[in-house]
PQR file with spaces between the fields and no chain letter, atoms N, CA, C, O and H, PARSE charges and radii, in Angstrom:
ATOM       1  N    UNK     1     113.615  196.093   28.734 -0.4000 1.5000
ATOM       2  CA   UNK     1     114.875  196.494   29.348 -0.0000 2.0000
ATOM       3  C    UNK     1     116.022  195.623   28.837  0.5500 1.7000
ATOM       4  O    UNK     1     117.152  196.096   28.714 -0.5500 1.4000
ATOM       5  N    UNK     2     115.740  194.371   28.542 -0.4000 1.5000
ATOM       6  CA   UNK     2     116.786  193.455   28.088 -0.0000 2.0000
ATOM       7  C    UNK     2     117.424  193.905   26.778  0.5500 1.7000
ATOM       8  O    UNK     2     118.570  193.554   26.498 -0.5500 1.4000
ATOM       9  H    UNK     2     114.822  193.987   28.641  0.4000 1.0000
ATOM      10  N    UNK     3     116.695  194.680   25.970 -0.4000 1.5000
ATOM      11  CA   UNK     3     117.228  195.142   24.689 -0.0000 2.0000
ATOM      12  C    UNK     3     118.185  196.317   24.840  0.5500 1.7000
ATOM      13  O    UNK     3     118.886  196.669   23.891 -0.5500 1.4000
ATOM      14  H    UNK     3     115.764  194.966   26.198  0.4000 1.0000
ATOM      15  N    UNK     4     118.222  196.920   26.011 -0.4000 1.5000
ATOM      16  CA   UNK     4     119.126  198.047   26.252 -0.0000 2.0000
ATOM      17  C    UNK     4     120.529  197.545   26.573  0.5500 1.7000
ATOM      18  O    UNK     4     120.711  196.413   27.020 -0.5500 1.4000
ATOM      19  H    UNK     4     117.653  196.633   26.782  0.4000 1.0000
ATOM      20  N    UNK     5     121.507  198.396   26.341 -0.4000 1.5000
ATOM      21  CA   UNK     5     122.880  198.064   26.716 -0.0000 2.0000
ATOM      22  C    UNK     5     123.018  197.966   28.226  0.5500 1.7000
ATOM      23  O    UNK     5     122.151  198.430   28.966 -0.5500 1.4000
ATOM      24  H    UNK     5     121.359  199.316   25.977  0.4000 1.0000
ATOM      25  N    UNK     6     124.097  197.368   28.678 -0.4000 1.5000
ATOM      26  CA   UNK     6     124.296  197.135   30.111 -0.0000 2.0000
ATOM      27  C    UNK     6     124.293  198.438   30.918  0.5500 1.7000
ATOM      28  O    UNK     6     123.747  198.474   32.020 -0.5500 1.4000
ATOM      29  H    UNK     6     124.802  196.991   28.077  0.4000 1.0000
ATOM      30  N    UNK     7     124.887  199.496   30.390 -0.4000 1.5000
ATOM      31  CA   UNK     7     124.900  200.770   31.122 -0.0000 2.0000
ATOM      32  C    UNK     7     123.493  201.292   31.354  0.5500 1.7000
ATOM      33  O    UNK     7     123.176  201.775   32.441 -0.5500 1.4000
ATOM      34  H    UNK     7     125.331  199.467   29.495  0.4000 1.0000
ATOM      35  N    UNK     8     122.648  201.195   30.331 -0.4000 1.5000
ATOM      36  CA   UNK     8     121.272  201.641   30.470 -0.0000 2.0000
ATOM      37  C    UNK     8     120.515  200.751   31.456  0.5500 1.7000
ATOM      38  O    UNK     8     119.756  201.247   32.288 -0.5500 1.4000
ATOM      39  H    UNK     8     122.905  200.802   29.448  0.4000 1.0000
ATOM      40  N    UNK     9     120.721  199.455   31.362 -0.4000 1.5000
ATOM      41  CA   UNK     9     120.072  198.534   32.299 -0.0000 2.0000
ATOM      42  C    UNK     9     120.471  198.861   33.731  0.5500 1.7000
ATOM      43  O    UNK     9     119.626  198.880   34.626 -0.5500 1.4000
ATOM      44  H    UNK     9     121.338  199.052   30.686  0.4000 1.0000
ATOM      45  N    UNK    10     121.751  199.118   33.948 -0.4000 1.5000
ATOM      46  CA   UNK    10     122.220  199.473   35.291 -0.0000 2.0000
ATOM      47  C    UNK    10     121.526  200.733   35.796  0.5500 1.7000
ATOM      48  O    UNK    10     121.131  200.803   36.959 -0.5500 1.4000
ATOM      49  H    UNK    10     122.437  199.102   33.222  0.4000 1.0000
ATOM      50  N    UNK    11     121.378  201.733   34.918 -0.4000 1.5000
ATOM      51  CA   UNK    11     120.707  202.976   35.306 -0.0000 2.0000
ATOM      52  C    UNK    11     119.245  202.709   35.664  0.5500 1.7000
ATOM      53  O    UNK    11     118.745  203.221   36.666 -0.5500 1.4000
ATOM      54  H    UNK    11     121.699  201.676   33.973  0.4000 1.0000
ATOM      55  N    UNK    12     118.566  201.915   34.852 -0.4000 1.5000
ATOM      56  CA   UNK    12     117.158  201.584   35.119 -0.0000 2.0000
ATOM      57  C    UNK    12     117.030  200.865   36.459  0.5500 1.7000
ATOM      58  O    UNK    12     116.188  201.235   37.277 -0.5500 1.4000
ATOM      59  H    UNK    12     118.972  201.500   34.038  0.4000 1.0000
ATOM      60  N    UNK    13     117.845  199.853   36.692 -0.4000 1.5000
ATOM      61  CA   UNK    13     117.749  199.100   37.944 -0.0000 2.0000
ATOM      62  C    UNK    13     118.115  199.955   39.150  0.5500 1.7000
ATOM      63  O    UNK    13     117.537  199.786   40.223 -0.5500 1.4000
ATOM      64  H    UNK    13     118.529  199.553   36.027  0.4000 1.0000
ATOM      65  N    UNK    14     119.072  200.875   38.987 -0.4000 1.5000
ATOM      66  CA   UNK    14     119.420  201.793   40.073 -0.0000 2.0000
ATOM      67  C    UNK    14     118.230  202.684   40.413  0.5500 1.7000
ATOM      68  O    UNK    14     117.916  202.882   41.587 -0.5500 1.4000
ATOM      69  H    UNK    14     119.541  201.013   38.114  0.4000 1.0000
ATOM      70  N    UNK    15     117.567  203.220   39.389 -0.4000 1.5000
ATOM      71  CA   UNK    15     116.435  204.099   39.636 -0.0000 2.0000
ATOM      72  C    UNK    15     115.266  203.334   40.254  0.5500 1.7000
ATOM      73  O    UNK    15     114.558  203.868   41.108 -0.5500 1.4000
ATOM      74  H    UNK    15     117.822  203.059   38.435  0.4000 1.0000
ATOM      75  N    UNK    16     115.064  202.100   39.831 -0.4000 1.5000
ATOM      76  CA   UNK    16     114.023  201.272   40.453 -0.0000 2.0000
ATOM      77  C    UNK    16     114.348  201.048   41.925  0.5500 1.7000
ATOM      78  O    UNK    16     113.479  201.173   42.788 -0.5500 1.4000
ATOM      79  H    UNK    16     115.639  201.666   39.138  0.4000 1.0000
ATOM      80  N    UNK    17     115.596  200.717   42.200 -0.4000 1.5000
ATOM      81  CA   UNK    17     116.024  200.488   43.583 -0.0000 2.0000
ATOM      82  C    UNK    17     115.830  201.737   44.443  0.5500 1.7000
ATOM      83  O    UNK    17     115.488  201.638   45.622 -0.5500 1.4000
ATOM      84  H    UNK    17     116.302  200.615   41.499  0.4000 1.0000
ATOM      85  N    UNK    18     116.048  202.911   43.848 -0.4000 1.5000
ATOM      86  CA   UNK    18     115.899  204.164   44.578 -0.0000 2.0000
ATOM      87  C    UNK    18     114.448  204.661   44.579  0.5500 1.7000
ATOM      88  O    UNK    18     114.140  205.707   45.150 -0.5500 1.4000
ATOM      89  H    UNK    18     116.325  202.992   42.891  0.4000 1.0000
ATOM      90  N    UNK    19     113.555  203.887   43.924 -0.4000 1.5000
ATOM      91  CA   UNK    19     112.130  204.213   43.844 -0.0000 2.0000
ATOM      92  C    UNK    19     111.869  205.553   43.160  0.5500 1.7000
ATOM      93  O    UNK    19     110.994  206.316   43.568 -0.5500 1.4000
ATOM      94  H    UNK    19     113.806  203.038   43.460  0.4000 1.0000
ATOM      95  N    UNK    20     112.646  205.821   42.115 -0.4000 1.5000
ATOM      96  CA   UNK    20     112.465  207.022   41.307 -0.0000 2.0000
ATOM      97  C    UNK    20     111.623  206.629   40.096  0.5500 1.7000
ATOM      98  O    UNK    20     111.907  205.639   39.423 -0.5500 1.4000
ATOM      99  H    UNK    20     113.358  205.201   41.783  0.4000 1.0000
ATOM     100  N    UNK    21     110.592  207.411   39.831 -0.4000 1.5000
ATOM     101  CA   UNK    21     109.610  207.047   38.807 -0.0000 2.0000
ATOM     102  C    UNK    21     110.079  207.328   37.389  0.5500 1.7000
ATOM     103  O    UNK    21     109.719  206.592   36.471 -0.5500 1.4000
ATOM     104  H    UNK    21     110.361  208.216   40.378  0.4000 1.0000
ATOM     105  N    UNK    22     110.873  208.375   37.186 -0.4000 1.5000
ATOM     106  CA   UNK    22     111.239  208.775   35.827 -0.0000 2.0000
ATOM     107  C    UNK    22     112.745  208.708   35.618  0.5500 1.7000
ATOM     108  O    UNK    22     113.531  208.979   36.526 -0.5500 1.4000
ATOM     109  H    UNK    22     111.166  208.973   37.932  0.4000 1.0000
ATOM     110  N    UNK    23     113.121  208.344   34.410 -0.4000 1.5000
ATOM     111  CA   UNK    23     114.521  208.296   34.013 -0.0000 2.0000
ATOM     112  C    UNK    23     114.639  208.914   32.630  0.5500 1.7000
ATOM     113  O    UNK    23     113.977  208.467   31.692 -0.5500 1.4000
ATOM     114  H    UNK    23     112.482  208.124   33.673  0.4000 1.0000
ATOM     115  N    UNK    24     115.463  209.924   32.495 -0.4000 1.5000
ATOM     116  CA   UNK    24     115.717  210.554   31.200 -0.0000 2.0000
ATOM     117  C    UNK    24     117.152  210.228   30.802  0.5500 1.7000
ATOM     118  O    UNK    24     118.095  210.582   31.509 -0.5500 1.4000
ATOM     119  H    UNK    24     116.000  210.287   33.256  0.4000 1.0000
ATOM     120  N    UNK    25     117.309  209.560   29.685 -0.4000 1.5000
ATOM     121  CA   UNK    25     118.637  209.259   29.150 -0.0000 2.0000
ATOM     122  C    UNK    25     118.794  210.129   27.912  0.5500 1.7000
ATOM     123  O    UNK    25     118.158  209.888   26.886 -0.5500 1.4000
ATOM     124  H    UNK    25     116.542  209.272   29.111  0.4000 1.0000
ATOM     125  N    UNK    26     119.655  211.152   28.018 -0.4000 1.5000
ATOM     126  CA   UNK    26     119.645  212.173   26.978 -0.0000 2.0000
ATOM     127  C    UNK    26     119.976  211.654   25.588  0.5500 1.7000
ATOM     128  O    UNK    26     119.397  212.136   24.615 -0.5500 1.4000
ATOM     129  H    UNK    26     120.172  211.348   28.851  0.4000 1.0000
ATOM     130  N    UNK    27     120.874  210.700   25.455 -0.4000 1.5000
ATOM     131  CA   UNK    27     121.167  210.258   24.090 -0.0000 2.0000
ATOM     132  C    UNK    27     120.112  209.299   23.543  0.5500 1.7000
ATOM     133  O    UNK    27     120.204  208.882   22.388 -0.5500 1.4000
ATOM     134  H    UNK    27     121.344  210.308   26.245  0.4000 1.0000
ATOM     135  N    UNK    28     119.114  208.942   24.348 -0.4000 1.5000
ATOM     136  CA   UNK    28     117.942  208.235   23.824 -0.0000 2.0000
ATOM     137  C    UNK    28     116.804  209.214   23.554  0.5500 1.7000
ATOM     138  O    UNK    28     115.914  208.935   22.750 -0.5500 1.4000
ATOM     139  H    UNK    28     119.039  209.280   25.286  0.4000 1.0000
ATOM     140  N    UNK    29     116.839  210.358   24.228 -0.4000 1.5000
ATOM     141  CA   UNK    29     115.775  211.352   24.073 -0.0000 2.0000
ATOM     142  C    UNK    29     116.075  212.371   22.983  0.5500 1.7000
ATOM     143  O    UNK    29     115.163  213.048   22.510 -0.5500 1.4000
ATOM     144  H    UNK    29     117.563  210.585   24.880  0.4000 1.0000
ATOM     145  N    UNK    30     117.328  212.491   22.578 -0.4000 1.5000
ATOM     146  CA   UNK    30     117.735  213.442   21.550 -0.0000 2.0000
ATOM     147  C    UNK    30     118.236  212.651   20.353  0.5500 1.7000
ATOM     148  O    UNK    30     119.092  211.777   20.489 -0.5500 1.4000
ATOM     149  H    UNK    30     118.069  211.941   22.963  0.4000 1.0000
ATOM     150  N    UNK    31     117.697  212.964   19.180 -0.4000 1.5000
ATOM     151  CA   UNK    31     118.153  212.297   17.959 -0.0000 2.0000
ATOM     152  C    UNK    31     119.607  212.694   17.727  0.5500 1.7000
ATOM     153  O    UNK    31     119.913  213.877   17.582 -0.5500 1.4000
ATOM     154  H    UNK    31     117.001  213.674   19.070  0.4000 1.0000
ATOM     155  N    UNK    32     120.487  211.731   17.691 -0.4000 1.5000
ATOM     156  CA   UNK    32     121.907  212.002   17.547 -0.0000 2.0000
ATOM     157  C    UNK    32     122.214  212.499   16.142  0.5500 1.7000
ATOM     158  O    UNK    32     121.604  212.052   15.171 -0.5500 1.4000
ATOM     159  H    UNK    32     120.239  210.769   17.809  0.4000 1.0000
ATOM     160  N    UNK    33     123.159  213.420   16.040 -0.4000 1.5000
ATOM     161  CA   UNK    33     123.589  214.017   14.767 -0.0000 2.0000
ATOM     162  C    UNK    33     122.476  214.792   14.076  0.5500 1.7000
ATOM     163  O    UNK    33     122.493  214.935   12.854 -0.5500 1.4000
ATOM     164  H    UNK    33     123.654  213.783   16.829  0.4000 1.0000
ATOM     165  N    UNK    34     121.504  215.295   14.842 -0.4000 1.5000
ATOM     166  CA   UNK    34     120.437  216.127   14.294 -0.0000 2.0000
ATOM     167  C    UNK    34     120.466  217.457   15.046  0.5500 1.7000
ATOM     168  O    UNK    34     119.944  217.561   16.156 -0.5500 1.4000
ATOM     169  H    UNK    34     121.490  215.179   15.835  0.4000 1.0000
ATOM     170  N    UNK    35     121.072  218.461   14.440 -0.4000 1.5000
ATOM     171  CA   UNK    35     121.260  219.746   15.118 -0.0000 2.0000
ATOM     172  C    UNK    35     119.947  220.406   15.498  0.5500 1.7000
ATOM     173  O    UNK    35     119.860  221.032   16.554 -0.5500 1.4000
ATOM     174  H    UNK    35     121.496  218.377   13.538  0.4000 1.0000
ATOM     175  N    UNK    36     118.935  220.284   14.671 -0.4000 1.5000
ATOM     176  CA   UNK    36     117.645  220.904   14.990 -0.0000 2.0000
ATOM     177  C    UNK    36     117.003  220.226   16.199  0.5500 1.7000
ATOM     178  O    UNK    36     116.494  220.908   17.089 -0.5500 1.4000
ATOM     179  H    UNK    36     119.005  219.776   13.812  0.4000 1.0000
ATOM     180  N    UNK    37     117.020  218.901   16.243 -0.4000 1.5000
ATOM     181  CA   UNK    37     116.462  218.197   17.402 -0.0000 2.0000
ATOM     182  C    UNK    37     117.261  218.534   18.652  0.5500 1.7000
ATOM     183  O    UNK    37     116.685  218.720   19.723 -0.5500 1.4000
ATOM     184  H    UNK    37     117.434  218.347   15.520  0.4000 1.0000
ATOM     185  N    UNK    38     118.581  218.613   18.528 -0.4000 1.5000
ATOM     186  CA   UNK    38     119.416  218.958   19.682 -0.0000 2.0000
ATOM     187  C    UNK    38     119.069  220.348   20.180  0.5500 1.7000
ATOM     188  O    UNK    38     118.974  220.565   21.388 -0.5500 1.4000
ATOM     189  H    UNK    38     119.050  218.462   17.658  0.4000 1.0000
ATOM     190  N    UNK    39     118.877  221.302   19.259 -0.4000 1.5000
ATOM     191  CA   UNK    39     118.544  222.671   19.652 -0.0000 2.0000
ATOM     192  C    UNK    39     117.247  222.696   20.456  0.5500 1.7000
ATOM     193  O    UNK    39     117.166  223.358   21.491 -0.5500 1.4000
ATOM     194  H    UNK    39     118.954  221.125   18.278  0.4000 1.0000
ATOM     195  N    UNK    40     116.251  221.987   19.987 -0.4000 1.5000
ATOM     196  CA   UNK    40     114.954  221.952   20.668 -0.0000 2.0000
ATOM     197  C    UNK    40     115.060  221.232   22.010  0.5500 1.7000
ATOM     198  O    UNK    40     114.634  221.760   23.037 -0.5500 1.4000
ATOM     199  H    UNK    40     116.317  221.449   19.147  0.4000 1.0000
ATOM     200  N    UNK    41     115.619  220.046   21.998 -0.4000 1.5000
ATOM     201  CA   UNK    41     115.666  219.222   23.214 -0.0000 2.0000
ATOM     202  C    UNK    41     116.662  219.745   24.246  0.5500 1.7000
ATOM     203  O    UNK    41     116.450  219.572   25.446 -0.5500 1.4000
ATOM     204  H    UNK    41     115.965  219.617   21.164  0.4000 1.0000
ATOM     205  N    UNK    42     117.732  220.376   23.802 -0.4000 1.5000
ATOM     206  CA   UNK    42     118.725  220.871   24.762 -0.0000 2.0000
ATOM     207  C    UNK    42     118.147  221.966   25.648  0.5500 1.7000
ATOM     208  O    UNK    42     118.585  222.135   26.786 -0.5500 1.4000
ATOM     209  H    UNK    42     117.904  220.517   22.827  0.4000 1.0000
ATOM     210  N    UNK    43     117.172  222.710   25.143 -0.4000 1.5000
ATOM     211  CA   UNK    43     116.511  223.714   25.972 -0.0000 2.0000
ATOM     212  C    UNK    43     115.773  223.059   27.134  0.5500 1.7000
ATOM     213  O    UNK    43     115.724  223.614   28.232 -0.5500 1.4000
ATOM     214  H    UNK    43     116.816  222.573   24.219  0.4000 1.0000
ATOM     215  N    UNK    44     115.203  221.891   26.899 -0.4000 1.5000
ATOM     216  CA   UNK    44     114.493  221.173   27.962 -0.0000 2.0000
ATOM     217  C    UNK    44     115.465  220.539   28.951  0.5500 1.7000
ATOM     218  O    UNK    44     115.103  220.297   30.102 -0.5500 1.4000
ATOM     219  H    UNK    44     115.243  221.441   26.007  0.4000 1.0000
ATOM     220  N    UNK    45     116.682  220.272   28.520 -0.4000 1.5000
ATOM     221  CA   UNK    45     117.646  219.599   29.394 -0.0000 2.0000
ATOM     222  C    UNK    45     117.931  220.402   30.656  0.5500 1.7000
ATOM     223  O    UNK    45     118.115  219.812   31.720 -0.5500 1.4000
ATOM     224  H    UNK    45     116.975  220.469   27.585  0.4000 1.0000
ATOM     225  N    UNK    46     117.973  221.716   30.572 -0.4000 1.5000
ATOM     226  CA   UNK    46     118.219  222.541   31.761 -0.0000 2.0000
ATOM     227  C    UNK    46     117.131  222.325   32.795  0.5500 1.7000
ATOM     228  O    UNK    46     117.418  222.222   33.988 -0.5500 1.4000
ATOM     229  H    UNK    46     117.824  222.195   29.707  0.4000 1.0000
ATOM     230  N    UNK    47     115.881  222.254   32.348 -0.4000 1.5000
ATOM     231  CA   UNK    47     114.774  221.999   33.282 -0.0000 2.0000
ATOM     232  C    UNK    47     114.838  220.580   33.836  0.5500 1.7000
ATOM     233  O    UNK    47     114.634  220.359   35.030 -0.5500 1.4000
ATOM     234  H    UNK    47     115.648  222.338   31.379  0.4000 1.0000
ATOM     235  N    UNK    48     115.122  219.629   32.965 -0.4000 1.5000
ATOM     236  CA   UNK    48     115.155  218.228   33.390 -0.0000 2.0000
ATOM     237  C    UNK    48     116.271  218.008   34.409  0.5500 1.7000
ATOM     238  O    UNK    48     116.035  217.474   35.493 -0.5500 1.4000
ATOM     239  H    UNK    48     115.288  219.808   31.996  0.4000 1.0000
ATOM     240  N    UNK    49     117.484  218.422   34.053 -0.4000 1.5000
ATOM     241  CA   UNK    49     118.614  218.218   34.963 -0.0000 2.0000
ATOM     242  C    UNK    49     118.514  219.105   36.202  0.5500 1.7000
ATOM     243  O    UNK    49     118.990  218.733   37.275 -0.5500 1.4000
ATOM     244  H    UNK    49     117.675  218.855   33.172  0.4000 1.0000
ATOM     245  N    UNK    50     117.899  220.267   36.056 -0.4000 1.5000
ATOM     246  CA   UNK    50     117.735  221.163   37.198 -0.0000 2.0000
ATOM     247  C    UNK    50     116.860  220.576   38.286  0.5500 1.7000
ATOM     248  O    UNK    50     117.043  220.879   39.465 -0.5500 1.4000
ATOM     249  H    UNK    50     117.512  220.569   35.185  0.4000 1.0000
ATOM     250  N    UNK    51     115.912  219.741   37.902 -0.4000 1.5000
ATOM     251  CA   UNK    51     115.022  219.121   38.871 -0.0000 2.0000
ATOM     252  C    UNK    51     115.380  217.685   39.206  0.5500 1.7000
ATOM     253  O    UNK    51     114.615  216.985   39.869 -0.5500 1.4000
ATOM     254  H    UNK    51     115.763  219.495   36.944  0.4000 1.0000
ATOM     255  N    UNK    52     116.541  217.249   38.747 -0.4000 1.5000
ATOM     256  CA   UNK    52     116.921  215.848   38.916 -0.0000 2.0000
ATOM     257  C    UNK    52     117.294  215.517   40.354  0.5500 1.7000
ATOM     258  O    UNK    52     117.946  216.308   41.036 -0.5500 1.4000
ATOM     259  H    UNK    52     117.162  217.818   38.209  0.4000 1.0000
ATOM     260  N    UNK    53     116.878  214.353   40.800 -0.4000 1.5000
ATOM     261  CA   UNK    53     117.343  213.828   42.083 -0.0000 2.0000
ATOM     262  C    UNK    53     118.742  213.250   41.935  0.5500 1.7000
ATOM     263  O    UNK    53     119.561  213.344   42.849 -0.5500 1.4000
ATOM     264  H    UNK    53     116.348  213.710   40.246  0.4000 1.0000
ATOM     265  N    UNK    54     119.015  212.647   40.770 -0.4000 1.5000
ATOM     266  CA   UNK    54     120.301  212.033   40.474 -0.0000 2.0000
ATOM     267  C    UNK    54     120.701  212.409   39.057  0.5500 1.7000
ATOM     268  O    UNK    54     119.850  212.545   38.178 -0.5500 1.4000
ATOM     269  H    UNK    54     118.350  212.570   40.027  0.4000 1.0000
ATOM     270  N    UNK    55     121.970  212.571   38.845 -0.4000 1.5000
ATOM     271  CA   UNK    55     122.498  212.593   37.483 -0.0000 2.0000
ATOM     272  C    UNK    55     123.609  211.558   37.444  0.5500 1.7000
ATOM     273  O    UNK    55     124.462  211.507   38.330 -0.5500 1.4000
ATOM     274  H    UNK    55     122.661  212.461   39.559  0.4000 1.0000
ATOM     275  N    UNK    56     123.585  210.748   36.423 -0.4000 1.5000
ATOM     276  CA   UNK    56     124.552  209.668   36.272 -0.0000 2.0000
ATOM     277  C    UNK    56     125.322  209.940   34.990  0.5500 1.7000
ATOM     278  O    UNK    56     124.726  210.151   33.934 -0.5500 1.4000
ATOM     279  H    UNK    56     122.892  210.789   35.703  0.4000 1.0000
ATOM     280  N    UNK    57     126.625  209.933   35.082 -0.4000 1.5000
ATOM     281  CA   UNK    57     127.460  210.183   33.908 -0.0000 2.0000
ATOM     282  C    UNK    57     128.339  208.971   33.650  0.5500 1.7000
ATOM     283  O    UNK    57     128.733  208.246   34.564 -0.5500 1.4000
ATOM     284  H    UNK    57     127.109  209.761   35.940  0.4000 1.0000
ATOM     285  N    UNK    58     128.626  208.783   32.391 -0.4000 1.5000
ATOM     286  CA   UNK    58     129.522  207.704   31.999 -0.0000 2.0000
ATOM     287  C    UNK    58     130.651  208.315   31.203  0.5500 1.7000
ATOM     288  O    UNK    58     130.417  209.078   30.266 -0.5500 1.4000
ATOM     289  H    UNK    58     128.307  209.371   31.649  0.4000 1.0000
ATOM     290  N    UNK    59     131.855  207.989   31.566 -0.4000 1.5000
ATOM     291  CA   UNK    59     133.011  208.492   30.835 -0.0000 2.0000
ATOM     292  C    UNK    59     133.229  207.643   29.595  0.5500 1.7000
ATOM     293  O    UNK    59     133.224  206.414   29.661 -0.5500 1.4000
ATOM     294  H    UNK    59     132.045  207.369   32.327  0.4000 1.0000
ATOM     295  N    UNK    60     133.417  208.301   28.478 -0.4000 1.5000
ATOM     296  CA   UNK    60     133.671  207.602   27.211 -0.0000 2.0000
ATOM     297  C    UNK    60     134.999  208.075   26.638  0.5500 1.7000
ATOM     298  O    UNK    60     135.406  209.220   26.837 -0.5500 1.4000
ATOM     299  H    UNK    60     133.421  209.300   28.424  0.4000 1.0000
ATOM     300  N    UNK    61     135.645  207.206   25.949 -0.4000 1.5000
ATOM     301  CA   UNK    61     136.830  207.591   25.221 -0.0000 2.0000
ATOM     302  C    UNK    61     136.716  207.070   23.797  0.5500 1.7000
ATOM     303  O    UNK    61     135.677  206.526   23.423 -0.5500 1.4000
ATOM     304  H    UNK    61     135.315  206.276   25.788  0.4000 1.0000
ATOM     305  N    UNK    62     137.740  207.222   23.016 -0.4000 1.5000
ATOM     306  CA   UNK    62     137.672  206.823   21.610 -0.0000 2.0000
ATOM     307  C    UNK    62     137.446  205.334   21.418  0.5500 1.7000
ATOM     308  O    UNK    62     137.072  204.905   20.326 -0.5500 1.4000
ATOM     309  H    UNK    62     138.584  207.663   23.320  0.4000 1.0000
ATOM     310  N    UNK    63     137.666  204.537   22.458 -0.4000 1.5000
ATOM     311  CA   UNK    63     137.502  203.081   22.350 -0.0000 2.0000
ATOM     312  C    UNK    63     136.204  202.584   22.969  0.5500 1.7000
ATOM     313  O    UNK    63     135.901  201.392   22.919 -0.5500 1.4000
ATOM     314  H    UNK    63     137.970  204.886   23.345  0.4000 1.0000
ATOM     315  N    UNK    64     135.438  203.506   23.554 -0.4000 1.5000
ATOM     316  CA   UNK    64     134.188  203.144   24.233 -0.0000 2.0000
ATOM     317  C    UNK    64     133.024  203.170   23.273  0.5500 1.7000
ATOM     318  O    UNK    64     133.029  203.886   22.272 -0.5500 1.4000
ATOM     319  H    UNK    64     135.685  204.475   23.594  0.4000 1.0000
ATOM     320  N    UNK    65     132.036  202.379   23.598 -0.4000 1.5000
ATOM     321  CA   UNK    65     130.762  202.481   22.897 -0.0000 2.0000
ATOM     322  C    UNK    65     129.666  202.531   23.961  0.5500 1.7000
ATOM     323  O    UNK    65     129.796  201.944   25.036 -0.5500 1.4000
ATOM     324  H    UNK    65     132.032  201.797   24.412  0.4000 1.0000
ATOM     325  N    UNK    66     128.613  203.223   23.649 -0.4000 1.5000
ATOM     326  CA   UNK    66     127.538  203.373   24.632 -0.0000 2.0000
ATOM     327  C    UNK    66     126.502  202.365   24.400  0.5500 1.7000
ATOM     328  O    UNK    66     125.508  202.323   25.125 -0.5500 1.4000
ATOM     329  H    UNK    66     128.507  203.700   22.776  0.4000 1.0000
């Protein structure tokens, strides 16, 4: 967990605190800038997010990094 960025660490610790067993972080689960992987994985996203107990979003702008 220490190797993850602070936003990811916060999400992990929040889910642990809420006693949620699974955490899906879409930009870690989908190969970025790969249209074929996005096409395949984005189909699963509807099922994943549809059954989610929580969804956490982070606002990014041109000066942000994830």
